[in-house]
Structures are given as structure tokens and as C-alpha cells.
C-alpha positions in Angstrom: 0.5 0.0 -0.1 1.4 3.3 -0.2 0.4 6.3 1.1 1.1 10.0 0.1 1.4 12.8 2.8 0.2 16.3 1.1 0.0 19.5 2.4 -4.1 21.3 2.0 -6.0 23.8 3.1 -9.1 23.5 5.3 -12.2 25.6 5.5 -15.1 25.0 8.2 -17.2 25.9 5.5 -21.3 26.7 7.2 -23.9 23.6 6.1 -26.8 25.4 4.5 -26.8 26.0 0.3 -24.3 27.9 -1.0 -21.5 27.0 1.0 -19.5 25.1 -1.5 -19.6 27.9 -4.4 -18.5 30.9 -2.0 -14.8 29.1 -1.6 -15.1 27.9 -5.3 -16.2 31.6 -6.1 -12.7 33.6 -3.4 -10.9 30.6 -5.4 -12.0 31.8 -9.1 -11.8 35.2 -8.3 -8.1 35.5 -6.4 -6.7 32.7 -9.7 -5.7 30.7 -7.7 -5.5 26.7 -8.7 -7.6 23.4 -6.8 -5.5 20.2 -7.4 -7.3 18.1 -5.2 -10.4 19.0 -2.4 -13.3 16.3 -0.7 -15.5 18.2 1.8 -16.6 16.5 5.4 -19.3 17.3 7.7 -17.4 17.1 11.4 -21.6 17.8 13.2 -25.0 16.4 11.6 -26.4 19.9 10.1 -23.5 22.1 11.2 -20.1 22.5 10.4 -18.5 21.0 7.8 -15.1 21.0 5.9 -14.1 21.4 2.6 -9.7 20.3 2.2 -7.6 21.5 -0.7 -4.3 20.9 -2.0 -2.8 23.2 -4.2 0.0 25.1 -5.4 -0.8 28.4 -2.8 -2.6 27.2 -0.5 -1.8 30.3 2.2 -3.9 32.0 -1.2 -6.0 29.8 -0.8 -6.8 30.1 2.8 -6.7 34.5 2.1 -9.3 33.6 -0.2 -11.7 31.6 2.0 -11.2 33.9 4.8 -12.0 37.0 2.3 -15.4 35.1 1.1 -16.3 35.1 5.6 -14.7 31.4 5.4 -13.2 29.6 8.9 -9.3 28.6 8.2 -8.5 25.7 10.1 -5.2 24.3 11.8 -6.4 21.4 12.7 -10.4 18.9 12.6 -10.7 21.9 16.6 
């Protein structure tokens, strides 16, 4: 089995329609590229996170913050 460790940006997003679009638009507006991404629910109906792998993680986190989303350093 092969395992790889990658640096990622993690953003908490509200569990409501349009939240992922908000993050996607922020990344697009900043002209950043996403290489891989996935999301998961931390608390049903309350908290979700979206995990992004890309070339400029600091810029992705900044774009998310500018869109009003919280960047996480760990799954708090």
C-alpha cells in the first residue's frame, strides 16, 4: 500500500446551500488552482469542512478568509 502526505488548506463552511459556491468563487476570483479537494460533515446540520490541495495554500486560505470562511489548522 502506498501512502502520501500532502499539505492542504482546510476551511470550515456553513452547512447550507451555496456555501461551497462561496468558497469556489473566492478561489476563482483569486485566480488560484485546486489540484484536489474533498469535504466532510463534522457535526450534522452544523459544521462542515472542505479540504483543498493546491499550489498556493496560503493564498487559498486567504481567499477563503476574505469570503468570510474560517481557516482551520486542525479539525478543532
